N, C-alpha and C positions, 0 to 999 in steps of 0.2 A: 765780085770780090767781097768777102766778109770782113767787116771792120772789127778791130780789137775790142771796142766797147760792147758790141753785141755778144761776143764770146764771153766776156767778163760777166755780163748780166745773166747769161745762161748758166755759167758755172756757179754764180752766186745763188740763183734760183734753185739749182739742184742741191747745193749745200744747205740752204734754208729748208728745203723739203726733207732732207735726211735728218736734220736737227729736229724738225717737228715730229717726224715719225719716231725717232729715238725717244723724245720726250714723252710722247703718247704711250709708247711701250713701257717706259719706266713708271709712269703714273699708274697705268692700269695694272701693271705687274706688282706694284707695291701695296695695292689695296686689298689683296687677298688675305683672308684671315685663316691662319693655320691653327687647328686645335688638335691636341693629342687624341688619338683614337680611343684611349681608355678613359677619358674624362666625359662624364655624363652630366647633362644639365641638372638633373635632380641632385647629384652629388655636390655640385657647385652651390645649389640653393641650400642644401643641408648645411654645408660649411658656412655659408654666409649667415644663416639663421643662428647657428651655434655660436659664431663669433660675436654676433650682435647681442645674444643673451649673456655671454660672458662679460661683455662690456657693460651692459645694464647692471648685472650683478656686482660689478666692481666699481660702480659709480655711487659714492656716498650721497646722502640726501642734503648734507651741508658740509662745510669745510672742517668742522670739528668732529663729525661722526665717522665711525668706521663703515666701510661698505658692507653690503650683505655677504659678499664673498669672503672678506676678511673675517667677519664674525663666524661664518661657517667653518673656515679653516682654523680659527682660534679654538673652536669647540670640537674640532675633528668630527663634525656631524654630517656623515654621508647621507643619512635619510633626509635631512633638511636641504642638502644640496640637490638631491633628486626632486624633492617637493618643489623647490624654487626653479631649478633648471628645466626639468621635464614637465611637471604638472602646471605650475603657475605661468611659466613663460612659453615653453615650447608648445604646449597644448592649449594655449590661450585661445578662446573661441575666435578672436579677431584674426589670429595668425592661421589657425586651421581653416577658417572659411576662405582665406585667400590662397592657401596652399593645401589643397585637399589631399595631396599625396602623402602628407605627413600626418602622424597620429600616434598616440601613446602605444597602441597595440602593434605598431610596425617599427618603432625606433627603439634601439637598445643603446645604452651609454655605459661607458666605463671611464671613471675619473681617477686620475693618479696625480699625486703631488710629488714633485721633484725638488730636492734641496741639496745643498752642498755641505758635506761634513768636513769641517776644518781639521779635525784630529787626524783623519786618514787621507785628507785631501782628495776625496772622491765624491762623485755625484750619486746620491741614493734616492730612493722613492718609497712611498707607502700608498696603498690603495685608499682612495676616499670613498668611492661608491662603484658598485657593479650591478647592472640590471639583473634581476632574478632569472635563473635558467640559462645563463650564458656559459659557454664552454671555456676551457683554458685558452683556446686560440680563437678569439672573436673573428679574425679575418677569414676563418673557414666558413663562417655563416654568411658571408657576402662582403662586397667591397665597402670600406668605411672611409670616413674622413676624420681628420684630426684637427682639433681646435685647441689653441693654447693661450694662456694669459699669465703674465708676470704679476704677482701680487705681493705687496709689502706686508710683512708680519712684524709687529713691534716686539714680539716675544715668542718663545717656543709655545706651540699649541699644547693644550692639556693632554690630549691623547696621542701626541706624536711619538714616534719611536725614540728610544733613549739615545740613539746616535745623532739626533738632531741637536744642533747647538742652541743654547738659550738666548743668544744674541739676536737683535733685530736683523732681519734678512729678507731678501726677495726669494720667493719660491715660484716655481712654474707649475701651474695647474693645467693639466693636459686632459682633454676629454675626447675619447674615441667614440664616434657615433656611426651607426650603420643601420640600414633598413633590413628587416627580415620579411 
C-alpha cells in the first residue's frame, strides 16, 4: 500500500521539474538577439561615427563661446561644414586607422538645415552642403544613414532664406551619409 506522503512528494517533484524546465526555456528563449535583415554592421558604425562628430562639433570650448556647429550655421558656410565634418573629423587618421572601411573617397554627405517658419506655420529647409557629384536622389547610390542634431541659433544666419525668422530658435541639422 502506498502512503499519501509518498504520492505528495512525487507530485511535488514532478511540479518542481516542470517549473525548472519552463524557467530554462524562458531564460534561453529570451537571450536571442533579433536584428533586422536590412541593418548592416557598417551602417551602424557609420551612423555612430556621424553622431559622435555632430556632438563634437556642437560642443563649445567653454561656456561663453559658440560651438563650431553654431558658427558654421550662423555663417551658412557649407564648405566649412564639409571641412570640419568630413575632412577634419571623419577622415581623421586616428579614426580611419581603426575603421579602414571608411574614407573620404567612399563616403558622401548631404547636410540640410530644418527650421520652423512662424508666418506660415510650416517646417522648411535649406541645403547646407552636398558632396560633389551626387544625384538628385542619393538613396539610388546605395543605402544611407541619417544623423541629426538640434542646434540653438541666437539669431537668423546671414545666408539663410528670407522665410526664416530673425528670432532665436532651435534648428535641426540633418546629415545623410552613404558609402559609394
